[in-house]
N, C-alpha and C positions, 0 to 999 in steps of 0.2 A: 434179547438176551445172550448172553454171551456164557460159556463155561465157568468162567468165573462166578457168575452172579449178575443179581441187578445194579446196572449201572445209574447211581443218583443224576437226578436231573442236573444239581446245581454243578456237575465236572462236565458238562456237555455243554454247558454254557456257551451261544456263538460271538464272534468276536465283534458282527456288527449287528446292533440294533437298531430299529424305528422307534423315535423317541416321541413321548406326548409329556407336553405340557401342563404342569399342573397348577390351577389360577390359586387354589387355597394352601393347604399345608402338604409337606414332604410324607411319604407314605414307606416306613419300615420293611424292613425284611420282615420274614415271617408272622403275617399278619394273610388273612382272608376276608375280603372286602368289598364291597360294592362300588362300581365309581359309574357314574354319568356322565357320558360324552355328549356334547351338543355342537362340538364345534365341528363342520364338514370337513376340514383337512384332519382333524384326530381322528374321525370315524374310518376315513380312507387309512390313517395308518392300522385301525383295528384290524380292517380289513385285509391288508397286507399283510399284519403278521398272524393272520388265522389262514391263509393261505399258506403261509409257510411250515415254522417250527409254534404260534403260537404266543411267544414271547415280546415284551415291549419294556422300552424302557419310562420310567416315570421320573419328571425331573421339575422340580418347583420354579417356577418365573421368579427372576429377581425384579421385572420391574413387569406390572401385569399390562398386558396390550391385546388389543382385537386377533391380531398377525404375527407372531411373535416369530423368531427365527433363533438359529441356535448359541447368538450371541446373546440374548434373553434370559438365559437359563444358567443355574448352578451347575456347576463341573460336577459334582457327586449327585448321584440319584439312585433308584433301585429297582433291580428288573424283577419283572412278572410273568408268570403263565396265566394266559386267559384262558379261565375255566369254563364261563360259558357266557353269551352273548344273548340278549333281547333285546329287539328291536322298538324303538317306540314312536309313538304316532305322529312326533313333528318331524321326524327324519333322524333323531339323535339314536344312542342306543345306551343298553344299560349292561356293564359287562362285569360279572365275577371274576377278580383275580385271586392268584393266591402270590404273593411277593417270595423273592426266593435269596437274593443277595445285592449285596453295595455295587458300584461301581461306578469308576470315573472317565468321563470325556476325554479319549487321545486325541480323535481325529476327526475334523468334519469332512464328513460323504455327500451330503447335502444339507445346506442351511435352510432349507426352508420347505414346506408343503409336499412332499412330506420331511419331516428333521432325519437322518438319519446319521449316524458317526462309529466309529470306531472307538471300541470301548475296552479299559482291562476292569477286571473284577479286584476286589478290595478281600482281603483275608483279615478277621479280627488278631489283636494282640495280646499276648499275657492274659490268656482266656484260662486257666488253670493255675494260677497262685491260690496261698493260703488267703492273702487278704482280698480275691477276688471271691474265695467263697463266702469270707467275713462279710464282705461288701453285698453278696445276694440274700443275705440271712437279714441284715438289717434293710432293707430294699421291702422286702417282703414283707416283713415287721411292720416298717412304719405305714405301706401304702394300707395293709390291715386297716390300719387306726384310720385313713385319708378315707374308705371306702366304707367303713361303718356309720361315718360321721356324716358323709355325704350319699343321697338317695340316687343322685345322677349314677352310681358305680353298681351296675346289677350283680348279679351274683353267678353269671355266666362268667363278667370279666374276671372275679374273684379266683375262679375255677382254673381259669385260662392262665391266671399269671403264677400259681400255686402247680400247672402242672407242665409247665416250659422247663425244660432240662439242658439251657445254655444260658449262663450268663449274662452273655451278650443282647440275647433274643431276650429276656426279664425285663432289661436296661431299655431297650427298643420298644416292647408293649407300654410300659409303664410313661415313658417320653411321649408316647402317640395317645394315650388317655388325658394327661395331666394337661387343665386348661394353663398351657404358656405358649409366649408369642411365637409365632412359624420362624420368624430366624431365629429364634435360640434351638427350637424343634432341627430346624437344616443344620446348623452347627453342632447339635449332637450326632446329626446320622453321618457327620464327616468326621467323628472321634473314631479311628478304629481302635484304639487302646482300650480294652473291655475295661481295665480299670478306672483310668478317666473318667471313661463314657458314664459310667454307676457312680462317681462320684458327683459327678456334674446332676445327673437325675437325682441325685439323694438331696442335693442342695435345693432343688426347684421342688422336693417332695416335702422340706421343710420351709419352704417359703407355704405352700398350699396349706399347709397344718396350720402357721400362723394365721392366714386370710380365714379359716373355717374358724378357729378361736373367737376372730374378733367378727365375725358374720354370727356366729351362735349369740354369742354375747349382744347384737344389735337386737338380733329377733328374738331374745328371752328379753328384754326391755319392751318390746314393741308388744310381745304377750300379755306382759306383766301390764301395761299401760292401758291394752285393751279388755283387759279381767277387769281391772279398777273402773272404769265407763261402764263395761256390762254390768256389774255390782252395783255400781250407782245407780244405774239408769235403774234397774230393777225394784231396787229400795225406793227412789223415787215414786214408782209407779205403784208400788205396796202403799207409800204414805200416802197419795194420791187416794185410792182406792179408800183407805183406812177412814182418811176425812172426808169422803163424800159418804159412808154410810155412818159416821158421825154429822153430817150436815156441817161439819166445817168449812170456811173458805177454803177452795187450791191455793198452789202456787200465785206467785203473781204472773209466772208467764202465762199460765192457765186465762188467769183473769184478764189477761192484756188481749191476750187472744181471742177470748169472748167478747172484749171489749169493741176490737178489730171488726169481729164478723158481726156483731148488733150496729154498729156505725154505718158498716158498706149495705146489712140490707136498709138502711133508711135510704141511701143514695142512689138520683137515677144514673146509671154510669152507662156506655156504649157497650154493646158486646166484645170490642177488640181490648177496651178498657179492662171491663170487668174480668175478663179470661187471665190478662197480665197480671191484676193486682190478687186473682186467687190463687195463682201460683206463686207471689208472693207470701199468701199467708199460708198455704201449706208448708211451704219451707221454712216459716216463721216457726211453725207448731213443732216441724224437728228437730231446730236446731238445739245447742247445747247454752242454756242463758251464760254460760262463763265464756263463751266465745265472743271473739270481735266482731264478725260476722252479725251475732245475734244484735248488737247493739245499731251496726249499720242497718239492715232490717228494719228493726225497730222505728228507727228514727225514719224511714221511706215510710213505712204503713202509718206513720201518727200522721205524716204531711200528707198523703193522700187522704185519709178519713178528713182531714180538718181544713182540707179546699173548697170552696163554695162551687161547687158542679153545678148546682143547678138554683141556688140563692139569688134571688133578683130583689130590688128594689119593690116596694110595691106601691110606693108613696106618688101620687099624679106629679104632673108637673103646673105649677101654679104661675102664670105669667105674671101677675099683677104682685105678688111676692117675690118674683126673683127681681123686676125692679127695684121693688122694696128694699131688697137687700144689696144689691147694686151701690144704690142711692144712701143706705147708711154707711156702708163698709167706706167708701169712694168718694170724693170733692170731683167734681169735675169730669175729664175723662169721658164726653158726650160722646164722642164717635166710638169707643170703644166700647162704651155699654152698649150704644143702637148697634153695632156689630154681634157683640155677644147675644144680644135679645133675638136680632133676628134670625140667629144660631141657632136657639131654642125654640123661636116659632117654627121651622121646619123642622125640626124632631117631634114639635106635641102635633103639629099637621099630618106629617108622613105616620106619627106611632110607631117609629121605629126606635127600638132599644140600641141599635147598635153605634157603638164608638165612635168617635169621633178627631182629631188631631187638631187644635189648637196650636200656633206657635206664636207666643208673646216679646214681642220684642222691644228694648229700649232700654236705658241707660243705668246703670244701678242707680236704686233706690226711687223708684218710679211708683212702684208697688205693684211688680211682675206677680210673686208669688204671693201676694195678700189677694190680687184678683182672681188668682186660681183657687183661694180658699173659697172667695163670695161665691164661685160661680158653683162648687159643691154643695154649698150652703141651699142655694138659691134652688139647686135640684132638688136636695132634702138628700144627697148621697155622701158615704162614706168619702173619705179623701185622705189620699197615702202619698207622701213627697218623700223626694230622696234624688239628690244630686250627683250628678254626673262628671262634676266638673274633674279636670286631673286623671278620670279612669282612663287606665291605660290595659285591663284585663277584661275582654269579651267573657268570661265564669262571671263577672260581675253583673252582666244581663241573662245570660242565658244557662248559670248556672255550672257546677263542677259535676264530673261524670263519678258514679259513685265507686270505682275504684280506687280513688283517692283518700288520702287520707282525710278526714275531717271535712269530706265533701257537704256541700251545701246548695238547696236551690237558688237561684238566683233573684234579682231584687224582685221582677213582677210576680213570680211566684211567693217571694215572701212578703209581697203588700197584700196577694190576693188572701194568704192564709190570714193574715190581721183583720183586715177589714170585714172579713167572712160574706161577701158579697160580691156576684159576681160582675157588678155594673157600679163600680164606685169612680170617684175621680181621683188619675192620677195626675200627680205632677212630677216633671224628670227638670229639675232645674240646671242651668251651667250649661247647655245640648251643645254651646260653641265651644267649648273649653276641654272638649274629650280628647285623647290621644290616640295614639295607635304604639305598639311594640311587638316582641316576639312574642307575647303572651296571646295576640291577638288585636281586632279592631272592634273599639266596642261600638259604633257607629254602623260599623256593618252588620252587627249583632242586633242592631235596634230596626234594621231594615224591614225585617218580618213582623217586630211586634208591631210596628207603626203602619203596616199595611194592610187595607181592609179587606184586600183580596187574599190574604194568607194568614193573618191571625185569628181566625176563626180556628187555625189547629196549631197553634202554636205550640213547638216542642221543647222544652224544657231540659241540658243537659241533665240533671238531676234527676227529673221525672221520668223521663224517656216517654213521655204519654202525650197524646196529643189533647192539649188544654183550650178551650175557646175563651179568649181573650178579647172578642169584636166587640164585646157590651161595653167596654174600660173607654170610659172621656178621657182621651191623654190631653195634657196639655204640658207643653214644655216652653222652655224660657230658656232667653238668649242674650247678648247685650250687642251682639252682631250678627249679621246674616253672612260674612265673607267667609269664614270657617267653617259652615256647616255644609257636609257634603250634598252636592246637588241631588243626587239620587232621593236622600234623607230628605232633603226640603221641599222634593215634588210632593211627597209626601202629605204637608203640613199647610191648612191656612193660615196665612200670617196675618197677625193684628199688628198694627205699629202702638207703639206706649212710649208719646214724646217726654221731655222733661216741661220741667214748668215753669212759669214764670215767676216773680218777685209776689203777683196778686195773689197765685194760685197758691203760692206758699204759706201766704199769710192765712187764708181758709183753712187750710189743710192746718195748720199749726192750731187755732181756733177750734175747730171742731174735734179734730184728731189726737196730734201730738201733745199738746196740752192736759189736756183733761189723763191720757195716757201715762205721760211722765209723770204729775202730781200722783198719783194711785201708785205708781212703781216706786215714789221715793218715798211713802209713806203722808204725804202732805194732803189735809183737805181740798176738795174741789175749788170753795169760795175765797182760799187762804191767798193766793196768789192773782195777781190782776196784773196785765199787758196790755202797754199802750201800743196802740197799732205803730207809732216811728219804733220803737225797741223791736219789734218782730222784725220790720222790714230792716233794720239794720242786721238784726240778725242775719236776716236773707242775703243780705248784700256783701256786709264787711265778715260775716263767718261763713256762709253756710251756700257760695254763689254755684255749686254744682248743680247736674237739672235736678237730680233726685232730693228727698228731702231725711237720706240718711242723719249726714251732716248737723242739720238742724236741729233733728231729735236728740244728738249725743250732747250739742249744744245746750237745749233747754235741761237734759238731765245734770248738765254740770251745774248750771246754777239754781236745780232746787235741792242738788246735796249740799251745796252749798248751805242754803236757806236751811234745813235739815239741822245741819252740824251749828248754823245759828241759834235755832230755837233749842237745842238740847243745853248748849253753851249758857245762854241768857236763863234756861231755868234747869236748872241740874238736877233736882228732885222729879222734874215733870214726869217722864214713866213710872218711876215710883207713884209717885201721888195719885196717875192716874188706876193701876193697879188695884193700890190700897182701895181706892171710892170701886172699882166693881167687886170687891170681894165683899166690901160693907152690903152694898144693894144685894147680891145675891144671899149674900146671909140672910137678910132682913126679907127678903122676899119667900125664903125658903124656912125659915124661921130654924135655922140651926146656928151653930159657933162658927166662927172662921174661921176656925181651924181647919173643920170638915171641908170646906169650899175649897182652900189650900189643898188639903189631901186629893178632891176629887178632880182639881184641876190640873195635877200632875198625872192622872190617869190617861189615856189615849185616847184622842177627841172623837166624836163622832162624827160632828160637821162644823165648821166656822161660821159666826156671821158677824159682821162689822159692826162694830157702835164709833157713835160720833164720841170724841171724847175730848173736850178743848180744842187744842188747835190740832189736833193729828184724827185720823183715823184709826180706832185700833182694832183688832182681830180678837174677838173673847173666845174660846174654844170651849166647848161644852163636852163632858168627861160622857165614858160609854153610859153612864147608868146614872140618876139623880142622887145628889147626896142623900144620906141618909135625913130624916124628921119624919115628924108627925104626921105633915101634909106635902103632897107634891103640887107643883105648880100646871095649872092646868095650860099657862102661855109663857112663853120667855120674858124672863124679868125685864123689869127696864131697867137701863144705866141711868144713873144721874148725869147731865151732860158739865162737864169742866168748863169756864169759861173765860178761856184767855182771849185778850182784845190782841195778840200779834198776828199783822196782817202785814202783804207786801204788793207793794207795787211797784214791777218792776220797767222804767223807761233807759231812754238811752245810756242815762251816764251809770246806770246800775247795771247794764250790760257788758258796757267795757267795764264796769269794777270786778263783776264777776267772771269773764272773758278775756279779762285783758285787750291789749289793743288788736282793734281787728287785721285778720289776716291780709283782705281786702280792702287798701283803702280806695277812697272814692277815686282820689286822683289816679290809680291805679286802672280806670276806663281806657281803653286803647284807641288811642286819637294819632292821627296821621298829621303832624303839626308841625314838618319840615319838607323838604322837599326832598325825594327819592322814597317816601315812605305810604305807605295804602293799606286799608284796613279789609281785608274778606272774612267770608263765613266758612267753616269748616265741618264736616259731620265727622264723629268718630263711636268709638264703641260709648263713653262716655256721654254721649248726649251732641247736642249743637255745641259750637265755641267759635269765638273770633279769632282772626291768625292774620298777624300784623304782619306786613314784609318789608324787609327795610332793604335799599340798593344805595351804594355809596361809588363813586367814582374816581379813581388814583391815577395822576400822571404815569404810564408805564405802555410797556407791550398791551397791544391789543387783546381780548379775550375777554369771556365770561368765568367768575367763578361760582358756584354753590352749596351753599351751606344749610346746618339746618336740619340733618338726619331726613333730606327728600328721600322717598321712592321712587322707583324707574319711570312711573305715570309723572309723577311731579317733574323729572328732571328735564323729560320731553316738554312739556307743559312750558316751560322757564326757557328751553332752547328756543320755543315757535314763539314765547312772549319776545325774546331777543331780537329774533329775525325781524318781527313783524313792526316792533319798536322802530329798527334801524331804515326801515322802509314808509314808515307812518313820518317821522319827525324830518325825514329827508322831502318831502313829498308837501308837508302842511306847514311847519316852521325852518324850512331850509338851512337843517343841519346835518350837514353830508359827511361824507366818509372821513373826511379828518379828523374829524372831533373821537370817533371809534378807535382811530389809528393810532391817539394821541392817549386815550386813557382807556382802563383797565377796570371793568365794573365788576364788582363783590354783590353779592344779592344772595339775603342771610333771612331765614323763617329763625326769629328768636323761641326759648327753650327748644333748644338744640337736641339736649336728651330724648325729647320727645318725637319718635315715627311719624313721618308724615306722607302720606299717598294719595294719588287721586286727582283727573284732569281740573276740578272744578276750580281751583286757583288763578286758571289762566290769564283773566282778565286782569284780576288785581294785581299779579306779575307784571301785566303789561303797564299797568296804568303807574307803580311803584317807578318802572323805568323812565318812562317818560316823563315821568315828574322829575326824575334826575337829571335828565338831558336836561327838559327847559327849564330847569331849575326853580320850578314853580310847585306852590303846598296844594295840594287839592281842598275840596270844599270840605269843612267840617262836619261831623257824625252823618257821614255817609259809608256804606259801608256795600258790598259788593260779592256777587258768587257768579261763576262762567266757565263754561270751558272756552278758549279761545282757539279759533282755526286758523292757519295759515295766512289765508286770501281776508281775515279778520269779522267770519261769523261768529256770533256769540251763540255755542250750542246748551242747548238741557242737563241739568244737573236733577242730581235725587236729595232727599231729605231735606227738603225746605221747610218744615215745619220745625224741626229743631235748628235749621240756622237762624229761622225768623226768633225764635224762642232767645236763641243766643244775642241777638241783635238788640232785643230789648232788655239784655242783663246787660249793654252795654253800652245804654244809652244811645242809642243811636235812635236817627231822625228819619233816614233816607235808606231804601235798601233798592239798588238794582240787580235787577232780574233776568233771566233770558226769557224771550216774550213766550216761549214753549211750554212755561213753567206757567204761564196765568191757570191753566186748569188748576194746579196744584192750591193755588189760594184758596177755592172753597174749600179744602178739606181744613184749613186754619181757622179755629174758634178769632172770633171778633174781636175777644176781650183779648188776644193775642195781638193783635193786628195793630188794635186802638196806638195811634199814637204815633204810626209806622207810615210812611208813605213808597209805597212799590214802584217802582220806574221800569218797565218792561223792553227791553231792547233785544233786538236781531242782530247788529253791527256794532263794532267797538266805536265806530265814531259817534255813535249816539251815547256811548260810556265817556266819552271825552267828552263833548259836549257838555254832561252833567258836571266831572269831577272838575274840570278846568273851562270853565264857561267863557275866558276871554283869554284871548292872544297876547301872549307876554310880548312886551316891548322889543324892539330889535336896538 
């Protein structure tokens, strides 16, 4: 203490300061506040300062870093006096400081650890003008409004603001408590002109007031919504209580909740499933019926309670009935039926309800889907069918997650919900035509469904609960096995369904197709008669494919033309039938005919067919019998109209109704000139005959291949070419000179159709040898077999389908690999009838059959 009195501390500030880097916001002068310091370097600075005068410089970091130096700091900071220090357990310290004055860094004395700088202290400018006084009042007035509407401003803050006696410090205090960006606060700290500083702070106060207005508006709207929602809730609860007191039904939500609760009590669920469903049910009970989530949860619960968690078919398996059903529904297919009966016999002996997976493979139209329906009927089980042809989204199999709008379970769960039993027959059609895309791979999704080791706990994405589908009898169909993934194929038992020969198509038409087509086209069963030649003519001339779908389409076409002919011949035919029915019913019921006409316009209970003239006409009875003195004790008899119009369909009639044959008789594939041979091929459409042509033109040596051959077939052609050059040189003396002078072109007609496989090897070699030796091979002989480079004939697949194709092509002889002899036992005798099989091991045996005589030199 001097004689003049006490000297203020801010007048004896040192020119050198230890600096502490602030990670958060800057600290303004005139503030008493605690600071937490954890950085060991900053703790050291505090200790150094306390050892001296207790003053430190507080400067904000420009870029936050773990080990800052003086270059990372702003140039303007605040000097502070350390009032108290408290050591913390983690090694840090908590200090209470009183900030004094602004300073600017002039010179670096120590760049880091600790940061020490020479500083100059900054004084406020223009702090005692009338404008500053007006701004001071404006600041205090505006801050009062802000603090009144903001609960974050305490009463102590308000008092401090009013009691500050310096305009610059008022601006500093307000800037420190406003919610503004730290860079903006640093900018205010650096403004020395008090008037400009206060103007800038006033701008930020106005922004804060605008934000508070928006916040208040939003809060008001939210409160109004909450109050309205609460009011509606209490009113609904009161209404519900009133309805209960009066014995009236409650709202639809409560009734649905009770319905779900009652159904769940009847279902035997595991603990895991029941716990999850109970949670969904409780959530459902608390939801607002007008919310979108309410509908989602309702649909989910509806799916769960309608699934057959424990409902199984109780009908026993009757083997005799199963055989009867298969024989009734399908002609022939003895091997297929035997395989299915063996399958069912094993199920019966094991008394095993676990499902199985059958894969029915065959050309289109051979009855794969109908075989599946027959299996379901034979087992007395529900049947559900869906196709996966062209499917690219795995969600079709495993469902969508409930987070998506419009989510629904996959086909498996949908089917089980529809059939309402846990052990139905499921048919998955066209499994060989599935695709994959960015949406997933459906074939991979099917792996879990069709795996007996996994499907006892199948999890659909929508359901998200384990569901046992192991008791489902899965049947899948395909045209070919080539495109089915091997892991999927490994889970199935494959049953091949071959195509039909002409005689089989004839019997199928008689027993199944003609009666079905007559009924479909409004003709009676005895009204149309087909000759045997006519049916064979349709099979050979219009429907030569492996299946019978086109055969049925041609029958429909004939029957439609007959129906048109009947109505054109007897214009009032339908009207006469209708009037006759009405008269007979009126007479039987003893009422006016007009009453019958009125009754027939009412919704029907059931239809019953009556034979009227040449047509089968359905009479529909109304919901109630027409009024009359007496009610009939039995259905009234209808007088049959006699029309003598009957039709006999022969070959000429077939051509009249269907036009010229698509496949003419002369279109049977024959090798009738040198360079031609007829082979047998297997495709997804069934067996087919393959004619191979070869021609030689003078020119550069080489081989050209056309006909859209695959890589394997091209390799077979190259092998056949090399083998031919070797064989003709040894056997016929045709040497290198002939090949050097001729360019060979080998072609397989129907060039737009892709072809592949090695089984045409001996056929291509035969065509080339026939060309080189200029000899025509034996007529009506077809062949199949893979050729090795040394002349061995290797085995092939699909012999049954190829034999059927040979039958359709009027062949007499078939050359097959000797190793395929065992496959002949699987081919029915009626398919082999009229064909002579020639098993061979080497190509020399083939040559002896197709070109038995050596050509003359």
